[in-house]
N, CA, C and O atoms as a DFTB+ gen file, in Angstrom:
324 C
 N C O
     1  1     -19.225      16.001      22.080
     2  2     -18.928      16.206      20.658
     3  2     -19.057      14.883      19.929
     4  3     -18.635      13.834      20.417
     5  1     -19.640      14.960      18.773
     6  2     -19.774      13.740      17.993
     7  2     -18.709      13.738      16.845
     8  3     -18.237      14.780      16.391
     9  1     -18.368      12.485      16.412
    10  2     -17.352      12.296      15.463
    11  2     -18.058      12.505      14.057
    12  3     -19.145      11.972      13.836
    13  1     -17.459      13.240      13.173
    14  2     -18.117      13.434      11.829
    15  2     -17.726      12.375      10.915
    16  3     -17.897      12.582       9.714
    17  1     -17.192      11.197      11.326
    18  2     -16.798      10.109      10.418
    19  2     -15.412       9.916      10.224
    20  3     -15.029       8.887       9.667
    21  1     -14.535      10.850      10.648
    22  2     -13.120      10.804      10.526
    23  2     -12.416       9.571      11.137
    24  3     -11.531       8.945      10.554
    25  1     -12.877       9.291      12.329
    26  2     -12.234       8.067      12.994
    27  2     -12.556       6.830      12.230
    28  3     -11.646       6.020      12.050
    29  1     -13.765       6.586      11.752
    30  2     -14.092       5.439      10.896
    31  2     -13.337       5.423       9.696
    32  3     -12.747       4.398       9.353
    33  1     -13.296       6.578       8.954
    34  2     -12.720       6.615       7.682
    35  2     -11.252       6.330       7.773
    36  3     -10.700       5.586       6.961
    37  1     -10.608       6.924       8.770
    38  2      -9.132       6.620       9.005
    39  2      -8.993       5.295       9.400
    40  3      -8.121       4.683       8.782
    41  1      -9.616       4.658      10.274
    42  2      -9.520       3.341      10.745
    43  2      -9.659       2.395       9.563
    44  3      -8.859       1.465       9.458
    45  1     -10.645       2.578       8.646
    46  2     -10.910       1.679       7.524
    47  2     -10.276       2.039       6.241
    48  3     -10.548       1.406       5.221
    49  1      -9.471       2.991       6.241
    50  2      -8.959       3.545       4.968
    51  2      -8.165       2.529       4.120
    52  3      -8.312       2.508       2.898
    53  1      -7.269       1.630       4.796
    54  2      -6.531       0.776       3.993
    55  2      -7.455      -0.346       3.371
    56  3      -7.227      -0.771       2.239
    57  1      -8.531      -0.827       4.158
    58  2      -9.491      -1.746       3.559
    59  2     -10.311      -1.188       2.570
    60  3     -10.713      -1.883       1.637
    61  1     -10.635       0.145       2.691
    62  2     -11.500       0.840       1.643
    63  2     -10.643       1.011       0.434
    64  3     -11.189       0.810      -0.651
    65  1      -9.395       1.349       0.452
    66  2      -8.717       1.562      -0.681
    67  2      -8.413       0.246      -1.519
    68  3      -8.219       0.264      -2.735
    69  1      -8.394      -0.905      -0.727
    70  2      -8.229      -2.265      -1.335
    71  2      -9.645      -2.879      -1.710
    72  3      -9.728      -4.020      -2.164
    73  1     -10.726      -2.093      -1.506
    74  2     -12.025      -2.587      -1.785
    75  2     -12.466      -3.803      -0.852
    76  3     -13.221      -4.680      -1.273
    77  1     -11.984      -3.800       0.353
    78  2     -12.264      -4.881       1.295
    79  2     -13.199      -4.584       2.367
    80  3     -13.250      -5.251       3.401
    81  1     -13.971      -3.537       2.108
    82  2     -15.123      -3.201       3.105
    83  2     -16.481      -3.466       2.364
    84  3     -16.560      -3.377       1.138
    85  1     -17.511      -3.784       3.136
    86  2     -18.777      -4.070       2.500
    87  2     -19.288      -2.843       1.698
    88  3     -18.811      -1.731       1.928
    89  1     -20.229      -3.022       0.784
    90  2     -20.672      -1.936       0.010
    91  2     -21.221      -0.852       0.762
    92  3     -20.980       0.286       0.360
    93  1     -21.957      -1.021       1.843
    94  2     -22.524       0.063       2.607
    95  2     -21.427       0.947       3.252
    96  3     -21.469       2.175       3.183
    97  1     -20.441       0.260       3.884
    98  2     -19.307       0.939       4.452
    99  2     -18.517       1.677       3.380
   100  3     -18.068       2.800       3.608
   101  1     -18.346       1.076       2.241
   102  2     -17.633       1.754       1.167
   103  2     -18.275       3.041       0.789
   104  3     -17.593       4.055       0.640
   105  1     -19.594       3.034       0.626
   106  2     -20.415       4.179       0.251
   107  2     -20.225       5.321       1.316
   108  3     -20.038       6.504       1.032
   109  1     -20.297       4.816       2.535
   110  2     -20.192       5.714       3.677
   111  2     -18.891       6.443       3.726
   112  3     -18.836       7.659       3.905
   113  1     -17.866       5.696       3.568
   114  2     -16.509       6.250       3.527
   115  2     -16.159       7.154       2.322
   116  3     -15.460       8.164       2.399
   117  1     -16.719       6.679       1.225
   118  2     -16.594       7.491      -0.042
   119  2     -17.311       8.850       0.156
   120  3     -16.805       9.895      -0.253
   121  1     -18.432       8.808       0.758
   122  2     -19.195      10.048       0.859
   123  2     -18.363      10.905       1.928
   124  3     -18.256      12.115       1.733
   125  1     -17.798      10.340       3.004
   126  2     -17.094      11.064       3.882
   127  2     -15.887      11.777       3.224
   128  3     -15.616      12.951       3.478
   129  1     -15.185      11.021       2.378
   130  2     -13.939      11.493       1.727
   131  2     -14.307      12.738       0.864
   132  3     -13.548      13.705       0.796
   133  1     -15.495      12.679       0.211
   134  2     -15.970      13.743      -0.749
   135  2     -16.146      14.990       0.068
   136  3     -15.992      16.071      -0.501
   137  1     -16.447      14.953       1.317
   138  2     -16.803      16.155       2.140
   139  2     -15.807      16.518       3.135
   140  3     -15.995      17.518       3.827
   141  1     -14.693      15.751       3.285
   142  2     -13.710      15.948       4.281
   143  2     -12.303      16.104       3.691
   144  3     -11.652      15.092       3.436
   145  1     -11.845      17.232       3.481
   146  2     -10.557      17.461       2.831
   147  2      -9.330      16.836       3.532
   148  3      -8.357      16.458       2.879
   149  1      -9.398      16.735       4.880
   150  2      -8.252      16.198       5.552
   151  2      -8.166      14.728       5.387
   152  3      -7.073      14.179       5.246
   153  1      -9.402      14.002       5.403
   154  2      -9.307      12.591       5.094
   155  2      -9.114      12.318       3.611
   156  3      -8.464      11.329       3.271
   157  1      -9.595      13.068       2.785
   158  2      -9.361      12.918       1.321
   159  2      -7.798      12.952       1.142
   160  3      -7.237      12.121       0.428
   161  1      -7.154      13.878       1.772
   162  2      -5.666      14.160       1.579
   163  2      -4.933      12.927       2.070
   164  3      -3.980      12.471       1.438
   165  1      -5.396      12.364       3.246
   166  2      -4.850      11.139       3.798
   167  2      -5.064       9.984       2.802
   168  3      -4.134       9.197       2.620
   169  1      -6.171       9.839       2.179
   170  2      -6.396       8.799       1.257
   171  2      -5.552       9.046       0.034
   172  3      -5.107       8.057      -0.548
   173  1      -5.275      10.268      -0.431
   174  2      -4.449      10.483      -1.517
   175  2      -3.006      10.146      -1.239
   176  3      -2.310       9.624      -2.111
   177  1      -2.541      10.437      -0.031
   178  2      -1.203      10.015       0.328
   179  2      -1.035       8.512       0.421
   180  3      -0.048       7.942      -0.043
   181  1      -2.040       7.882       1.042
   182  2      -2.033       6.411       1.086
   183  2      -1.984       5.759      -0.319
   184  3      -1.207       4.839      -0.573
   185  1      -2.903       6.310      -1.271
   186  2      -2.862       5.782      -2.556
   187  2      -1.557       5.953      -3.315
   188  3      -1.058       5.045      -3.979
   189  1      -1.014       7.209      -3.178
   190  2       0.248       7.474      -3.900
   191  2       1.368       6.519      -3.288
   192  3       2.161       5.952      -4.040
   193  1       1.410       6.371      -2.050
   194  2       2.428       5.493      -1.458
   195  2       2.265       4.022      -1.905
   196  3       3.229       3.316      -2.205
   197  1       1.006       3.617      -1.929
   198  2       0.825       2.261      -2.404
   199  2       1.178       2.076      -3.833
   200  3       1.774       1.061      -4.193
   201  1       0.821       3.057      -4.702
   202  2       1.220       2.938      -6.092
   203  2       2.753       2.926      -6.334
   204  3       3.270       2.211      -7.193
   205  1       3.454       3.772      -5.514
   206  2       4.818       3.875      -5.521
   207  2       5.487       2.589      -5.213
   208  3       6.404       2.180      -5.925
   209  1       5.039       1.904      -4.123
   210  2       5.588       0.568      -3.650
   211  2       5.224      -0.429      -4.785
   212  3       6.086      -1.220      -5.166
   213  1       4.054      -0.426      -5.311
   214  2       3.676      -1.407      -6.339
   215  2       4.675      -1.225      -7.623
   216  3       5.131      -2.198      -8.224
   217  1       4.933      -0.009      -7.939
   218  2       5.836       0.191      -9.160
   219  2       7.278      -0.357      -8.617
   220  3       7.918      -1.135      -9.324
   221  1       7.695      -0.001      -7.545
   222  2       9.081      -0.417      -7.177
   223  2       9.119      -1.988      -7.164
   224  3      10.126      -2.575      -7.561
   225  1       8.030      -2.657      -6.710
   226  2       8.135      -4.101      -6.703
   227  2       8.209      -4.688      -8.092
   228  3       8.654      -5.826      -8.243
   229  1       7.800      -3.975      -9.094
   230  2       7.794      -4.542     -10.507
   231  2       9.143      -4.304     -11.052
   232  3       9.502      -4.972     -12.022
   233  1       9.886      -3.471     -10.561
   234  2      11.234      -3.157     -11.185
   235  2      12.180      -4.341     -10.870
   236  3      12.071      -4.977      -9.822
   237  1      13.106      -4.616     -11.805
   238  2      13.974      -5.701     -11.568
   239  2      15.390      -5.207     -11.663
   240  3      15.631      -4.229     -12.371
   241  1      16.349      -5.821     -10.991
   242  2      17.690      -5.457     -10.861
   243  2      18.362      -5.756     -12.327
   244  3      17.939      -6.696     -13.000
   245  1      19.268      -5.045     -12.723
   246  2      20.053      -5.311     -13.898
   247  2      20.566      -6.816     -13.865
   248  3      20.907      -7.355     -12.812
   249  1      20.596      -7.454     -15.105
   250  2      21.049      -8.816     -15.124
   251  2      22.428      -9.045     -14.496
   252  3      22.622     -10.047     -13.808
   253  1      23.293      -8.231     -14.696
   254  2      24.630      -8.380     -14.189
   255  2      24.603      -8.504     -12.648
   256  3      25.227      -9.366     -12.030
   257  1      23.819      -7.559     -12.090
   258  2      23.695      -7.668     -10.649
   259  2      23.075      -8.937     -10.145
   260  3      23.603      -9.630      -9.276
   261  1      21.921      -9.218     -10.732
   262  2      21.237     -10.519     -10.334
   263  2      22.212     -11.775     -10.450
   264  3      22.226     -12.665      -9.599
   265  1      22.963     -11.767     -11.492
   266  2      23.942     -12.855     -11.726
   267  2      24.947     -12.926     -10.561
   268  3      25.256     -13.979     -10.003
   269  1      25.433     -11.703     -10.243
   270  2      26.425     -11.594      -9.111
   271  2      25.801     -11.906      -7.740
   272  3      26.537     -12.365      -6.866
   273  1      24.584     -11.704      -7.505
   274  2      23.929     -12.050      -6.291
   275  2      23.646     -13.471      -6.211
   276  3      23.765     -14.040      -5.126
   277  1      23.264     -14.134      -7.305
   278  2      22.900     -15.447      -7.441
   279  2      24.256     -16.269      -7.191
   280  3      24.240     -17.247      -6.444
   281  1      25.413     -15.855      -7.823
   282  2      26.625     -16.470      -7.808
   283  2      27.138     -16.503      -6.238
   284  3      27.619     -17.513      -5.725
   285  1      26.969     -15.300      -5.585
   286  2      27.369     -15.197      -4.257
   287  2      26.590     -16.106      -3.272
   288  3      27.151     -16.710      -2.358
   289  1      25.194     -16.163      -3.531
   290  2      24.472     -16.921      -2.748
   291  2      24.737     -18.495      -2.997
   292  3      24.649     -19.273      -2.047
   293  1      25.054     -18.934      -4.254
   294  2      25.447     -20.309      -4.536
   295  2      26.771     -20.542      -3.809
   296  3      26.933     -21.609      -3.217
   297  1      27.714     -19.623      -3.817
   298  2      28.963     -19.890      -3.154
   299  2      28.800     -19.933      -1.632
   300  3      29.511     -20.684      -0.965
   301  1      27.969     -19.222      -1.127
   302  2      27.689     -19.337       0.401
   303  2      26.983     -20.620       0.707
   304  3      27.242     -21.267       1.722
   305  1      26.068     -20.995      -0.197
   306  2      25.363     -22.338       0.081
   307  2      26.417     -23.466      -0.064
   308  3      26.377     -24.402       0.735
   309  1      27.278     -23.434      -0.957
   310  2      28.260     -24.499      -1.107
   311  2      29.206     -24.553       0.096
   312  3      29.631     -25.615       0.551
   313  1      29.509     -23.348       0.582
   314  2      30.381     -23.329       1.747
   315  2      29.848     -23.932       3.028
   316  3      30.597     -24.415       3.877
   317  1      28.535     -23.891       3.143
   318  2      27.726     -24.393       4.256
   319  2      27.386     -25.749       4.188
   320  3      26.933     -26.310       5.185
   321  1      27.573     -26.425       2.986
   322  2      27.103     -27.885       2.857
   323  2      28.274     -28.806       2.879
   324  3      28.106     -30.022       2.787
């Protein structure tokens, strides 16, 4: 039984989504995703997760909470010095 490209697409999916594969591999994986619903779904899940994490990393804590955390850290540092 021959592999239809799923193993390679799955193995290289993260690099593909970050555009870290060579152009030939990128074209091969893109073509595979166009014809393979299961791998396309996996790519969509990975993309959605990556975007959600990126959005979460851009969020900041409320200023009052940040001040409280910094104050606590400074107090802890002072106690250890």
